N, CA and C of each residue as an Amber inpcrd file, in Angstrom:
protein
   561
 162.9460000 -14.1370000 208.0930000 162.4480000 -15.4190000 208.0480000
 164.0290000 -15.9690000 207.0030000 164.3810000 -14.8830000 206.1900000
 165.4570000 -15.6350000 205.5020000 166.3190000 -15.2590000 206.2560000
 166.6870000 -15.2110000 207.0430000 168.4380000 -15.0930000 208.6220000
 168.1250000 -17.3990000 208.9740000 166.5530000 -17.5490000 209.0600000
 166.6480000 -19.1770000 209.3330000 166.5670000 -19.9860000 208.5240000
 166.0850000 -19.2210000 207.5370000 166.4850000 -20.2660000 206.4070000
 167.9420000 -20.8100000 206.1440000 168.8680000 -19.3760000 206.0280000
 170.3260000 -19.3710000 206.2880000 171.1050000 -20.9820000 207.2620000
 169.7010000 -20.0350000 208.6230000 170.2360000 -21.6450000 209.1540000
 170.5510000 -22.4580000 209.6490000 168.9920000 -22.9020000 208.7320000
 168.7230000 -24.2620000 208.4090000 169.5190000 -24.7220000 207.7900000
 170.0820000 -24.1570000 206.0630000 170.7850000 -24.7480000 205.3290000
 171.8400000 -24.6900000 205.8100000 173.0910000 -24.1430000 206.7550000
 173.7810000 -23.7960000 207.2320000 173.9170000 -24.8790000 207.9990000
 173.3080000 -25.1740000 208.8620000 173.1460000 -27.0440000 209.2580000
 172.8510000 -28.3140000 208.5600000 172.0930000 -27.6690000 207.8230000
 172.0170000 -28.9670000 206.9880000 173.5120000 -28.8280000 206.0230000
 174.0980000 -28.5820000 205.4430000 175.6270000 -28.0140000 205.2460000
 176.7510000 -28.9870000 206.2020000 176.0820000 -28.4910000 206.5790000
 177.7180000 -28.8640000 208.1720000 177.3760000 -30.8630000 208.1790000
 176.2120000 -30.8580000 208.6700000 175.7570000 -32.5720000 208.0040000
 176.1650000 -32.9790000 207.1010000 175.3740000 -33.4590000 206.1820000
 176.3500000 -33.4180000 204.9930000 177.9070000 -32.9070000 204.8850000
 178.2600000 -32.8690000 205.1600000 180.0250000 -32.4290000 205.0420000
 180.3940000 -33.1940000 206.1240000 179.4330000 -33.8860000 207.6790000
 180.9340000 -34.6730000 208.5400000 179.6680000 -35.9040000 207.8370000
 178.8410000 -36.0770000 207.5690000 177.9720000 -37.2330000 207.4140000
 179.5000000 -37.6600000 205.5580000 179.8640000 -37.2160000 204.8510000
 180.5260000 -37.3820000 204.1480000 181.9720000 -38.1180000 204.4620000
 182.7110000 -37.2320000 205.3980000 183.4850000 -37.6960000 205.6860000
 183.5100000 -38.8170000 206.7540000 182.5530000 -39.0530000 207.2930000
 182.4000000 -40.7860000 207.5660000 181.9560000 -41.5210000 206.9040000
 181.6260000 -41.0320000 206.2160000 181.5340000 -42.0140000 205.4440000
 182.6060000 -42.3650000 204.3280000 183.5850000 -42.0310000 203.6800000
 184.9950000 -42.0840000 203.3550000 185.5170000 -42.6640000 203.9680000
 185.4790000 -42.7880000 204.7010000 186.4390000 -43.9800000 206.3850000
 186.0320000 -44.7400000 206.4200000 184.9760000 -45.0210000 206.1950000
 184.6630000 -46.5070000 206.4830000 184.6370000 -46.9740000 204.7220000
 184.4760000 -46.3630000 203.9010000 184.2710000 -47.4990000 202.9450000
 185.7310000 -46.9670000 201.4320000 186.8450000 -47.5120000 202.0260000
 187.9640000 -46.9960000 200.9490000 187.6700000 -48.2300000 200.2260000
 187.8810000 -47.4820000 198.8050000 187.6200000 -48.0890000 197.9030000
 188.9440000 -47.7480000 197.0650000 189.5130000 -49.2390000 197.1330000
 190.7500000 -49.1000000 196.5040000 191.4320000 -48.8250000 194.6200000
 191.4820000 -47.9540000 193.9940000 191.7610000 -47.9740000 192.9440000
 193.1790000 -48.6810000 191.8720000 193.5060000 -48.9170000 191.2250000
 193.9970000 -49.5560000 190.3620000 194.7040000 -48.8190000 190.0810000
 194.9080000 -47.2390000 190.2290000 196.0250000 -46.0160000 190.0010000
 197.0990000 -46.0970000 191.1560000 195.9640000 -45.7800000 192.2220000
 196.6480000 -45.5850000 193.6910000 197.9070000 -46.4140000 194.1970000
 198.7230000 -45.5820000 194.6190000 199.9340000 -46.4290000 195.4470000
 199.3670000 -47.6070000 195.5350000 198.7650000 -47.4090000 197.0250000
 198.5570000 -48.5510000 197.3450000 198.4800000 -49.7270000 197.3770000
 197.2550000 -49.6490000 195.9030000 197.1970000 -50.6810000 195.1960000
 198.0260000 -51.4080000 194.7520000 199.0110000 -50.7980000 194.7270000
 200.2810000 -51.0960000 193.0310000 201.5230000 -51.9790000 194.3680000
 201.4780000 -51.4460000 195.7340000 202.2230000 -51.6190000 196.7370000
 201.6470000 -53.5540000 196.9930000 200.6490000 -53.2240000 197.0970000
 199.5630000 -54.2660000 197.8500000 199.8640000 -55.7700000 196.5550000
 199.8400000 -55.2770000 195.5520000 199.5940000 -56.4390000 194.3960000
 200.3350000 -57.6710000 194.5050000 200.2530000 -59.1350000 194.4430000
 200.5500000 -60.3290000 194.6520000 200.4270000 -60.7180000 193.4090000
 201.5810000 -61.8690000 193.1950000 200.8710000 -62.8850000 192.5430000
 200.9730000 -63.9910000 192.4380000 200.5850000 -65.0590000 192.4910000
 200.3910000 -66.2030000 192.7870000 199.9480000 -67.2010000 191.8100000
 200.8950000 -67.9320000 191.4410000 200.7680000 -69.4210000 190.6430000
 199.6260000 -70.9070000 190.9670000 198.8740000 -71.1430000 190.0210000
 198.1430000 -71.7420000 190.7230000 198.3490000 -73.4470000 189.6820000
 197.6750000 -74.6320000 190.2880000 198.2340000 -76.0070000 189.5480000
 196.4120000 -77.0050000 189.9800000 195.9010000 -77.2420000 188.5130000
 194.8870000 -78.2240000 188.7200000 194.9780000 -78.7540000 187.9440000
 193.2400000 -79.9870000 187.6560000 193.1450000 -80.7530000 186.9780000
 191.6820000 -80.1130000 186.6930000 190.8090000 -80.7980000 185.5940000
 189.3000000 -80.3810000 185.8880000 189.1680000 -82.2940000 184.5540000
 187.6470000 -82.1600000 185.1270000 187.1510000 -83.2490000 184.3810000
 185.9890000 -83.0130000 183.4450000 186.2700000 -83.2630000 182.2620000
 185.0860000 -83.3370000 181.2030000 184.7920000 -84.6550000 181.3500000
 183.8960000 -85.1640000 181.8420000 182.3600000 -86.3000000 182.0330000
 181.1250000 -86.0660000 181.0080000 182.2700000 -86.8480000 180.3800000
 180.8430000 -87.0600000 179.1140000 180.0240000 -88.4390000 178.8260000
 179.9700000 -89.0960000 180.0160000 179.2800000 -90.2600000 180.3060000
 177.5400000 -90.2690000 179.8390000 176.4520000 -90.7030000 180.3620000
 175.2700000 -90.6970000 179.8180000 174.5880000 -90.6570000 181.2280000
 175.1070000 -91.1670000 182.7060000 174.4420000 -91.3310000 183.0800000
 174.5680000 -89.8270000 184.1520000 175.5800000 -89.1690000 184.2840000
 176.0270000 -88.0410000 184.7430000 177.3980000 -86.5730000 184.4740000
 176.8890000 -86.1980000 182.9610000 177.5900000 -85.6330000 182.0490000
 178.5450000 -84.6090000 183.2710000 179.0810000 -84.0280000 182.3560000
 179.7240000 -82.5930000 183.2960000 179.3450000 -81.5400000 182.1490000
 179.2290000 -81.6550000 180.7110000 179.4720000 -80.8780000 179.3990000
 178.4150000 -81.3880000 179.0720000 177.1420000 -80.3970000 178.4990000
 176.2510000 -81.2500000 177.3590000 176.5460000 -79.5770000 176.3740000
 176.0990000 -80.8440000 175.0300000 176.3060000 -80.0600000 172.9970000
 174.7110000 -78.7220000 173.7320000 174.9280000 -77.7550000 173.8010000
 173.7040000 -77.0970000 173.7250000 173.0610000 -76.0380000 172.3720000
 174.0670000 -75.8100000 171.2570000 174.0170000 -75.9450000 169.9440000
 174.4280000 -76.5380000 169.0930000 174.5160000 -77.1340000 168.0650000
 173.9200000 -78.2760000 167.6020000 174.7160000 -77.7380000 166.2430000
 176.0650000 -78.7610000 164.8510000 176.2890000 -77.6050000 163.6540000
 176.0500000 -78.5950000 162.4390000 174.8270000 -77.7200000 161.4130000
 174.6310000 -78.2050000 160.2830000 175.5700000 -78.8520000 160.3700000
 174.6020000 -80.4060000 158.8170000 176.0220000 -80.6670000 158.8810000
 177.3970000 -80.5670000 157.4390000 176.3710000 -79.9570000 156.5210000
 177.5330000 -79.1680000 155.5680000 178.3200000 -77.7970000 155.7410000
 178.1280000 -77.4640000 157.6770000 179.3560000 -76.4890000 158.0350000
 180.5070000 -77.3340000 158.4960000 181.6680000 -77.4880000 157.8410000
 183.2740000 -77.7260000 158.4470000 183.3310000 -77.6570000 159.7110000
 184.4250000 -78.5430000 160.0740000 185.1630000 -78.2680000 162.0520000
 183.6520000 -78.4330000 163.1430000 182.9140000 -79.0680000 162.5420000
 181.6620000 -78.6950000 163.3830000 181.8980000 -77.5870000 163.9470000
 182.2260000 -76.0250000 163.2020000 182.3140000 -74.7870000 163.7450000
 180.3020000 -74.5010000 163.7150000 181.1780000 -73.8420000 165.1040000
 179.1520000 -73.5420000 165.7240000 179.4170000 -74.4090000 166.7470000
 179.6220000 -75.8020000 167.2370000 179.2350000 -76.3900000 167.9040000
 179.2250000 -75.9840000 169.1190000 179.0440000 -75.5190000 170.5590000
 178.8280000 -75.0820000 171.4990000 177.7620000 -76.0540000 172.5860000
 178.4050000 -75.4060000 173.9400000 179.5060000 -76.7910000 175.0280000
 178.7890000 -75.9390000 176.2110000 178.0230000 -76.8870000 177.1280000
 178.1750000 -75.5680000 178.6740000 179.0970000 -76.5320000 179.1600000
 179.5760000 -76.3990000 180.2920000 180.4870000 -77.0790000 181.0860000
 180.2890000 -76.6660000 182.7520000 180.3940000 -78.1630000 183.5120000
 180.2220000 -77.7830000 184.8940000 181.4560000 -78.4010000 185.5290000
 182.4610000 -78.6120000 185.4480000 183.7550000 -79.6740000 185.5720000
 184.3560000 -79.7300000 186.5250000 184.3550000 -80.9580000 187.8330000
 184.7660000 -80.7990000 188.8950000 186.7560000 -80.3230000 188.6370000
 186.9010000 -79.9120000 189.7750000 188.5130000 -79.5790000 189.3890000
 189.4530000 -79.9990000 190.8080000 189.9200000 -80.4860000 190.2130000
 191.1280000 -81.5420000 191.6700000 192.0410000 -81.3190000 191.2790000
 192.9340000 -81.6730000 192.6310000 195.0560000 -81.2300000 193.4460000
 195.0720000 -81.9860000 192.0900000 194.6650000 -83.0920000 191.2030000
 195.8840000 -84.0280000 191.2070000 194.9120000 -83.9780000 190.0710000
 195.8540000 -85.4170000 189.2620000 194.8820000 -85.6850000 187.7290000
 193.8990000 -86.4560000 187.8650000 193.9080000 -87.5230000 189.1290000
 192.6600000 -88.5600000 189.0420000 191.6610000 -88.3550000 189.9820000
 190.7410000 -89.0060000 189.0590000 189.5630000 -88.4440000 189.4210000
 188.6820000 -87.6500000 191.2470000 189.4540000 -89.2650000 191.6060000
 189.3610000 -89.2880000 193.2410000 190.0210000 -87.8550000 194.0440000
 190.6780000 -87.5720000 193.3830000 192.5790000 -86.6420000 193.7010000
 191.0090000 -84.9010000 194.5770000 191.2710000 -84.7090000 196.0140000
 190.8540000 -83.8680000 196.3110000 190.3300000 -83.1050000 195.1120000
 189.2340000 -82.8270000 195.4760000 188.0100000 -81.7270000 195.2790000
 188.2220000 -79.8420000 195.6180000 188.5260000 -79.2610000 194.9020000
 189.1300000 -77.4730000 195.4110000 188.4640000 -76.9970000 194.6790000
 187.4210000 -77.0350000 193.5230000 186.5060000 -76.0960000 193.0940000
 185.2270000 -76.6400000 191.6860000 185.0700000 -76.0070000 191.1240000
 183.9280000 -76.4320000 189.5760000 184.3760000 -75.3400000 187.9630000
 184.6860000 -75.4290000 186.6620000 185.3530000 -75.3640000 185.5050000
 183.9470000 -75.3990000 185.4050000 183.3290000 -73.5250000 185.3990000
 181.8870000 -73.0600000 184.8160000 182.0650000 -72.9330000 183.8730000
 181.0660000 -73.0860000 182.1560000 180.8570000 -71.7030000 181.5390000
 180.9690000 -72.7260000 179.8990000 181.1080000 -71.7330000 178.8630000
 180.8200000 -72.5650000 177.1390000 182.5880000 -72.3860000 177.3970000
 182.0620000 -73.1940000 176.1320000 182.9020000 -73.4780000 174.7930000
 182.2630000 -74.2830000 173.5960000 183.5780000 -73.8750000 172.8520000
 182.7710000 -74.2340000 171.4500000 183.5130000 -73.3320000 169.8810000
 183.1310000 -74.4840000 169.3180000 183.9820000 -74.4720000 167.8210000
 183.9600000 -73.7010000 167.0970000 185.3990000 -72.5750000 167.4180000
 184.8940000 -70.9850000 166.5740000 185.5810000 -70.9720000 165.1900000
 186.3640000 -71.9090000 164.6350000 187.0120000 -71.9190000 163.3500000
 186.7000000 -72.8380000 162.7460000 186.5490000 -71.9500000 161.2590000
 186.4580000 -72.8720000 160.0770000 187.6360000 -73.2390000 159.5260000
 188.9990000 -73.0330000 159.6690000 190.0090000 -73.8480000 159.3520000
 190.6540000 -74.3800000 160.6500000 190.3930000 -75.3650000 160.9010000
 191.6260000 -76.0160000 161.4360000 190.0720000 -76.0090000 163.3080000
 190.8100000 -76.4890000 164.8170000 190.3020000 -76.6110000 165.6900000
 190.3080000 -76.0580000 166.9520000 189.8240000 -74.8440000 166.3260000
 190.0900000 -73.4320000 167.5860000 188.8740000 -73.4350000 168.2980000
 188.9960000 -73.7980000 169.4780000 188.0810000 -73.4610000 170.3910000
 187.4300000 -71.9100000 170.8080000 186.7200000 -71.1310000 171.5780000
 186.5060000 -69.8700000 172.3850000 187.0410000 -70.8060000 173.8900000
 186.6150000 -70.2830000 174.9970000 186.5430000 -70.7390000 176.0990000
 186.1350000 -69.2960000 177.2910000 185.3530000 -69.9160000 177.3620000
 184.7670000 -68.6410000 178.2900000 184.5280000 -69.2820000 179.8140000
 184.9690000 -69.4710000 179.9360000 185.4180000 -70.1010000 182.1110000
 185.6730000 -69.4270000 183.6400000 184.8850000 -69.8130000 183.9910000
 184.6250000 -69.4270000 185.6960000 185.2520000 -70.7030000 186.6150000
 186.8040000 -70.7270000 186.8130000 187.3080000 -71.2740000 187.8940000
 186.2300000 -70.9690000 189.2300000 185.6050000 -71.8280000 190.0810000
 185.3190000 -71.4010000 191.2490000 185.5880000 -72.2160000 192.0370000
 186.1610000 -71.6420000 192.9020000 186.9960000 -72.4370000 193.8070000
 186.4610000 -72.7800000 195.3330000 186.1320000 -73.9320000 195.6950000
 185.1750000 -74.2770000 196.9320000 185.2700000 -74.7680000 198.1880000
 187.1550000 -74.9540000 197.8550000 187.6250000 -75.9900000 199.4740000
 189.0120000 -75.1920000 198.7110000 189.5440000 -74.9300000 200.1070000
 191.1470000 -75.1370000 199.8900000 191.8500000 -73.0690000 200.9020000
 192.6500000 -72.9230000 200.0030000 193.1140000 -71.5160000 200.6080000
 192.6390000 -70.8460000 199.6350000 192.0070000 -70.9970000 198.7030000
 191.3000000 -70.1190000 197.6440000 189.8350000 -69.7820000 197.7860000
 189.1960000 -71.0620000 198.3090000 187.7270000 -70.6210000 198.3770000
 186.9920000 -69.7350000 198.7230000 185.6840000 -70.0500000 197.7190000
 184.8920000 -67.9950000 197.6580000 185.5740000 -68.0540000 196.5960000
 186.4210000 -67.7000000 196.5820000 187.5070000 -66.8270000 195.5480000
 186.8670000 -67.7170000 193.5530000 187.5830000 -66.2100000 192.8110000
 187.0650000 -67.0640000 191.6230000 187.9590000 -66.2770000 190.1650000
 188.3770000 -67.1540000 189.1100000 188.7690000 -66.3600000 188.1080000
 188.4470000 -66.7060000 187.0600000 188.8700000 -66.0900000 186.2210000
 188.0320000 -65.8460000 184.8050000 188.5790000 -66.0150000 184.0740000
 188.4580000 -67.1610000 182.6250000 189.5100000 -66.5930000 181.9330000
 187.8510000 -66.7760000 179.9950000 188.8000000 -66.3490000 179.6550000
 188.3830000 -65.9580000 177.9950000 189.4010000 -65.5300000 177.2170000
 188.7450000 -66.6670000 176.1720000 190.0420000 -66.0790000 174.6390000
 189.4960000 -68.1100000 173.8290000 190.3980000 -67.3120000 172.5390000
 190.1220000 -68.5370000 171.6490000 191.7610000 -70.3080000 172.6480000
 191.1350000 -71.1440000 172.4110000 191.7880000 -72.3970000 172.4150000
 192.1240000 -73.3300000 171.7980000 193.0640000 -73.2000000 170.8370000
 193.4500000 -73.7330000 170.1990000 193.9160000 -75.5080000 170.7020000
 193.0390000 -75.8190000 170.0650000 192.6060000 -77.6750000 170.9610000
 193.9550000 -78.3200000 170.8780000 194.2650000 -78.0660000 169.4030000
 195.3420000 -78.8080000 168.6180000 197.0170000 -79.1000000 168.6540000
 196.9890000 -77.7560000 169.8040000 197.8480000 -77.5540000 170.3500000
 198.6370000 -78.3280000 171.7270000 199.4180000 -78.7340000 171.7900000
 200.0130000 -79.4880000 173.4730000 199.6100000 -78.4930000 174.3920000
 200.7580000 -77.0620000 174.1420000 200.2410000 -76.2130000 175.5290000
 199.3530000 -74.7100000 174.9060000 198.9070000 -74.2600000 175.5190000
 197.6120000 -73.4460000 175.0850000 198.2120000 -72.5840000 176.3780000
 197.5640000 -71.1490000 175.1340000 198.0080000 -70.2800000 176.5980000
 196.8230000 -69.2730000 176.1400000 196.2140000 -69.0600000 177.6180000
 194.7540000 -68.0930000 177.4160000 194.7530000 -66.9910000 178.6390000
 193.8880000 -66.4870000 177.8650000 194.1870000 -64.7200000 179.3170000
 192.6020000 -65.4040000 180.3690000 194.1640000 -65.2010000 181.9790000
 193.0540000 -64.4860000 182.6580000 192.5840000 -63.1430000 182.7320000
 191.5380000 -62.5870000 182.8310000 190.7680000 -61.4590000 182.4880000
 189.8130000 -60.9700000 184.4950000 189.7390000 -61.5110000 185.1440000
 189.4970000 -60.8910000 186.4760000 189.0090000 -62.4620000 187.0960000
 188.6760000 -61.7910000 188.3740000 188.1980000 -62.6490000 189.6200000
 188.1420000 -61.8310000 190.9730000 187.3550000 -63.2600000 191.0160000
 186.3490000 -62.3030000 192.4190000 187.2000000 -62.3650000 194.3390000
 187.2610000 -62.0380000 195.4980000 187.7260000 -62.9780000 196.3720000
 188.5400000 -62.5310000 196.8360000 189.4550000 -63.8660000 197.0780000
 191.3870000 -62.6640000 196.8460000 191.8970000 -63.0680000 195.6360000
 191.3480000 -63.2550000 194.6920000 191.7500000 -63.0550000 193.3410000
 191.2340000 -61.5950000 192.6040000 190.7670000 -60.1300000 193.2680000
 190.6180000 -59.5270000 192.6830000 191.0030000 -58.6440000 192.1700000
 191.0790000 -58.3930000 191.2120000 191.2410000 -56.8600000 189.7410000
 192.5330000 -58.4050000 188.7640000 191.8730000 -59.4610000 189.3960000
 192.5470000 -60.8620000 188.4870000 193.5070000 -60.3060000 187.5350000
 194.4970000 -60.2950000 187.0710000 194.8660000 -60.5260000 185.5720000
 195.9430000 -61.8230000 184.8030000 195.9450000 -62.3380000 183.9590000
 197.5530000 -63.2760000 183.8020000 197.2570000 -63.8230000 182.1850000
 198.0970000 -65.1420000 183.0120000 197.4520000 -66.0100000 182.3420000
 197.7690000 -67.5760000 182.8630000 196.7080000 -68.3070000 181.4810000
 196.1860000 -69.5140000 181.6220000 197.2910000 -71.2570000 180.9770000
 198.1780000 -71.9590000 181.1900000 198.5470000 -72.3660000 180.4300000
 197.8960000 -74.0440000 180.6590000 197.3550000 -74.3530000 179.4650000
 196.1570000 -75.4670000 179.0720000 196.9250000 -76.6270000 178.8180000
 196.5840000 -78.2290000 179.6430000 197.4510000 -79.1780000 178.2380000
 195.9830000 -79.9050000 178.1360000 196.1350000 -80.7380000 177.1640000
 195.2040000 -81.7020000 177.5310000 195.8050000 -83.3000000 177.6760000
 195.1100000 -83.6570000 178.7760000 196.7350000 -85.3310000 179.0790000
 195.8010000 -86.2980000 178.1680000 196.1560000 -86.4420000 177.2890000
 195.4910000 -87.9390000 176.6160000 195.9800000 -89.0240000 176.4540000
 197.0190000 -89.0490000 177.8160000 197.9340000 -90.1070000 178.3050000
 196.4400000 -91.0550000 179.3010000 196.1210000 -90.0920000 180.0640000
 195.8220000 -90.8340000 180.8450000 193.7550000 -90.5120000 180.9880000
 193.6580000 -89.3630000 179.5850000 192.1360000 -89.6620000 179.7280000
 191.2560000 -91.3400000 178.8850000 190.2480000 -90.7500000 179.1340000
 189.3490000 -92.1830000 178.2660000 187.8080000 -91.1520000 177.1070000
 186.9910000 -91.8780000 176.7090000 186.0630000 -91.3220000 176.0950000
 185.0030000 -90.9920000 177.2980000 185.3540000 -91.1090000 178.0260000
 183.7190000 -90.9890000 179.4310000 184.3670000 -89.7990000 180.8430000
 185.6410000 -89.5310000 180.8080000 186.5920000 -88.4040000 181.1350000
 188.2830000 -87.8140000 180.6720000 187.9840000 -86.5490000 179.8250000
 188.6800000 -85.9880000 179.4470000 188.9580000 -86.0430000 180.3250000
 190.4330000 -85.0830000 180.7290000 191.4340000 -84.3900000 181.3590000
 192.0900000 -83.6860000 181.0190000 191.9400000 -82.7740000 181.8170000
 193.0190000 -80.9120000 181.2860000 193.6850000 -81.1750000 182.8240000
 194.5960000 -80.2630000 182.5300000 195.7840000 -79.7970000 183.2790000
 196.0590000 -78.3300000 183.1390000 195.8790000 -77.4090000 184.2200000
 195.8740000 -75.9130000 184.2150000 197.2450000 -74.8870000 184.7040000
 197.7900000 -74.3450000 184.2730000 199.0160000 -74.0280000 185.2710000
 198.2510000 -72.4210000 184.6870000 198.3080000 -71.4790000 186.0730000
 197.7070000 -70.2100000 186.0940000 198.7690000 -69.2680000 186.9020000
 198.7260000 -68.0340000 186.0380000 199.7430000 -67.7030000 187.2010000
 198.5350000 -66.0490000 187.0170000 198.7090000 -65.6370000 188.0180000
 197.7800000 -64.6990000 188.1570000 198.3880000 -62.9530000 188.6810000
 198.2500000 -61.9690000 189.1790000 198.3290000 -60.1920000 189.7170000
 197.1390000 -60.5040000 189.7880000 197.8010000 -60.3770000 190.9050000
 195.6430000 -59.5160000 191.8380000 196.0740000 -59.1030000 193.0300000
 194.9450000 -58.3950000 193.5580000 195.2780000 -57.3900000 194.8220000
 195.2830000 -58.6080000 196.5370000
């Protein structure tokens, strides 16, 4: 009886070994420390615009937290957004995706906003991919640098930075236009 049990365990272990080998060949996961990852890493530069629409009929930004009157600089005011991303600064320019996320006033001493934004690409070369941006946005400065902290699809393992510019000259009270230049390293 012991010989039969040992034979069964031996056959089961052979089956597990062959199953693990087949599985490892099918599901190759690239780790950032692997040499293959280091050889295939790319750098991509993107340039686009997004539009904060503030009209009452079809807004793309909505305030979700209001600040009490005794708090300076509207500290704590928080907004959610789902803005159109376009190739050019005009609203009727080709749509390439959406800028979705949260932003809010996070400075008691000046105008500085936290930004949590996902750039969701729906058209063009990067359709189906996203980039995630998280950081402080000192909106009173013309050129603002924010970190890109991740991505999906073509931007897997993304890291980099975004330079944001407010386009006051073409913005209106109903449509605030932002320009983004992004550099990312990714797979």
